[in-house]
C-alpha distance (Angstrom), angle and dihedral (degrees) to the residues before:
residue distance angle dihedral
M1 . . .
K2 3.81 . .
Y3 3.83 90.2 .
L4 3.80 92.1 46.5
F5 3.83 90.8 53.1
A6 3.83 91.7 48.1
A7 3.81 91.3 49.0
A8 3.82 90.9 49.8
M9 3.83 90.7 50.5
L10 3.81 93.1 49.9
L11 3.80 91.1 47.1
S12 3.81 92.6 51.0
L13 3.82 92.2 47.3
G14 3.79 91.1 49.2
C15 3.80 91.7 50.1
G16 3.78 90.9 47.5
Q17 3.80 92.1 53.4
N18 3.79 92.3 48.8
T19 3.79 90.8 47.3
N20 3.81 91.6 53.3
K21 3.79 91.5 51.4
T22 3.79 94.3 47.6
N23 3.83 92.1 46.9
I24 3.82 92.3 62.6
P25 3.79 104.2 100.3
Q26 3.79 112.3 -120.1
S27 3.80 90.2 -133.7
T28 3.82 91.4 58.2
T29 3.78 91.2 53.5
D30 3.81 90.7 46.4
T31 3.81 91.9 45.5
N32 3.78 91.2 53.8
K33 3.78 90.7 51.9
T34 3.79 91.2 46.7
S35 3.81 93.8 48.8
V36 3.80 90.6 53.2
T37 3.79 89.5 51.3
A38 3.81 92.8 42.7
N39 3.79 93.0 55.1
T40 3.78 95.1 61.3
D41 3.79 119.7 107.0
T42 3.79 91.9 -112.9
T43 3.81 95.1 60.4
V44 3.81 107.7 30.6
E45 3.79 113.8 84.8
Y46 3.78 115.7 -161.7
I47 3.79 143.8 129.0
D48 3.79 110.8 -127.7
W49 3.81 107.5 -125.4
H50 3.80 91.0 -151.5
K51 3.82 92.4 57.8
V52 3.82 98.1 47.0
K53 3.79 117.7 104.0
L54 3.77 130.3 -173.7
N55 3.79 112.5 -125.3
G56 3.79 88.5 -5.6
S57 3.81 95.7 -68.7
L58 3.83 115.8 49.5
P59 3.85 115.3 83.8
M60 3.79 120.2 -138.6
L61 3.81 88.4 -107.1
S62 3.75 112.7 38.6
S63 3.78 144.6 140.3
F64 3.80 116.0 -71.4
K65 3.79 91.3 -142.7
T66 3.80 93.3 48.2
S67 3.81 92.1 47.4
G68 3.80 89.6 61.6
K69 3.81 88.9 73.5
E70 3.79 89.5 58.8
L71 3.80 102.4 32.6
G72 3.78 104.8 26.3
K73 3.78 122.4 -146.4
P74 3.82 116.7 -13.2
D75 3.79 118.9 -110.8
S76 3.80 88.3 -135.3
I77 3.79 144.3 -13.3
V78 3.80 113.8 -149.3
T79 3.79 129.8 -166.3
P80 3.80 105.8 -145.9
K81 3.78 127.6 -142.2
Y82 3.79 93.7 -101.2
E83 3.79 93.4 -157.0
D84 3.82 87.7 62.6
V85 3.82 94.6 50.2
S86 3.80 112.6 91.4
V87 3.80 96.8 -177.7
S88 3.78 139.4 5.3
F89 3.78 138.5 171.3
F90 3.80 92.7 -109.0
N91 3.83 97.4 38.2
G92 3.77 94.9 -146.7
N93 3.76 144.0 100.5
T94 3.78 97.7 -108.4
F95 3.81 104.2 62.4
K96 3.80 122.7 106.7
Y97 3.78 135.9 -159.9
V98 3.79 116.5 -112.3
Y99 3.80 121.1 -159.7
Y100 3.77 130.4 -163.4
K101 3.79 123.8 169.4
G102 3.80 103.7 -61.2
L103 3.81 93.8 -10.9
E104 3.79 133.9 98.5
F105 3.81 127.8 -168.3
E106 3.78 141.1 165.5
T107 3.78 120.3 -129.5
E108 3.78 134.2 -166.1
N109 3.79 123.5 170.7
D110 3.82 101.6 -31.5
S111 3.83 96.3 -30.3
L112 3.78 121.9 109.9
A113 3.82 120.0 -165.4
F114 3.80 122.6 -167.3
R115 3.81 117.1 -121.6
M116 3.80 108.7 164.3
A117 3.80 147.6 -9.0
D118 3.81 116.6 -154.2
F119 3.80 108.0 -163.7
K120 3.81 92.2 -170.8
K121 3.79 89.7 64.5
N122 3.78 95.4 39.1
P123 3.82 116.6 17.7
N124 3.82 91.0 176.9
V125 3.81 97.1 69.7
F126 3.80 121.5 86.7
L127 3.79 141.8 175.2
T128 3.79 123.0 -133.7
T129 3.79 139.8 -173.1
D130 3.77 129.3 178.0
K131 3.82 88.2 -85.4
L132 3.80 109.7 31.9
K133 3.77 149.1 22.5
L134 3.80 124.0 -140.7
S135 3.78 115.6 -160.8
S136 3.79 143.4 133.5
A137 3.82 86.4 -77.8
T138 3.83 94.5 57.4
T139 3.79 110.2 111.4
L140 3.78 130.1 -147.9
D141 3.81 89.3 -121.0
E142 3.82 91.1 55.9
F143 3.79 90.3 48.2
K144 3.82 91.8 51.2
K145 3.80 90.6 51.4
L146 3.80 91.1 51.2
F147 3.82 93.6 44.8
P148 3.81 107.6 25.4
R149 3.82 95.8 161.7
L150 3.78 92.4 48.8
A151 3.79 92.5 47.2
A152 3.80 88.5 69.7
E153 3.82 90.9 55.6
Q154 3.78 102.5 65.5
M155 3.81 112.2 170.6
H156 3.78 116.2 -114.1
G157 3.77 118.4 -123.0
T158 3.77 142.9 151.2
S159 3.82 95.1 -89.0
M160 3.80 102.6 43.6
D161 3.79 90.2 141.2
Q162 3.83 89.8 60.2
Y163 3.81 105.2 31.4
A164 3.79 136.7 36.6
S165 3.81 111.8 -154.5
Y166 3.79 128.5 -171.6
R167 3.79 136.0 -174.7
L168 3.82 118.1 -140.6
N169 3.79 128.5 -174.1
V170 3.81 116.8 -113.8
A171 3.81 92.3 -144.5
K172 3.79 140.1 26.0
G173 3.81 94.0 -108.6
N174 3.78 129.3 58.2
T175 3.78 113.2 -62.4
D176 3.78 136.1 158.2
D177 3.80 93.7 -144.0
A178 3.78 114.2 89.0
W179 3.77 148.1 173.6
F180 3.80 115.4 -114.6
V181 3.79 111.5 -156.9
E182 3.78 122.3 -173.6
F183 3.80 129.9 -165.1
D184 3.79 132.0 -167.3
I185 3.82 107.6 -118.5
A186 3.82 94.1 -152.6
T187 3.82 96.7 52.3
G188 3.81 97.8 24.0
K189 3.83 88.8 -135.6
L190 3.81 129.4 133.9
L191 3.81 112.4 -100.7
S192 3.81 104.5 -179.7
V193 3.78 148.1 -10.3
E194 3.80 119.1 -150.3
Y195 3.78 129.8 -172.8
F196 3.81 102.6 -138.6
I197 3.81 125.9 -158.3
P198 3.84 112.0 -173.0
D199 3.81 124.5 -136.7
C-alpha cells in the first residue's frame, strides 16, 4: 500500500510538470526569444532623445534663458487653453508654448522642451546626434539607409501621395513617446521632425 501511494504521488507530480510545460503557449516562448533579438543594437531603430541637440548645441530639454543665446528672442509665447490640451511635456496648467521661426517648444519656469522643427519654415535649423544630422537637406533615401526596418513601416495618412511619414522610438527600450518625421514625396526632402507624446 505504501509503495502504491508513493507511485501514485510520483505519477501525479510527473503529469503536473508535463502539463505546465505544455500549457505555455508556443507564441509566448517565441515572443520572448524575438524580444531578446529585437532589443539588440543591430535590430532596434531609434533616435535617443537624450542625445539629440538642436543646431548642434541645444538639448531637447534646456534652460529657457540659456536658449536665448542660441535662438534669440521668441516670435511669440502663447498661453494655451489648458482645458483643450490633452497632453503636454510638463503635464500642468502653467506651461506655455514658445515659437521661433520654424520651431515650437513648451516652457515652464525656466525649462524649455522641444516639440517640433518645421524645415519648410526655417531651412537653417537642424537636429544632430552623435551619429546623424536631420535637416532640410536630409533625403528620404538617406533616411531609409539609416533606418531600413522602419522604412518599410510608413505611416498611413490622408496625403500619402504627397508625404511620407514615419514613427521612430525615442529610446532603445519600449516607450510611448516617439519622433514623427515627415518627408515630401516630390522632392524627397525632410519637412519636419516632431517630438510626440501620446494621450
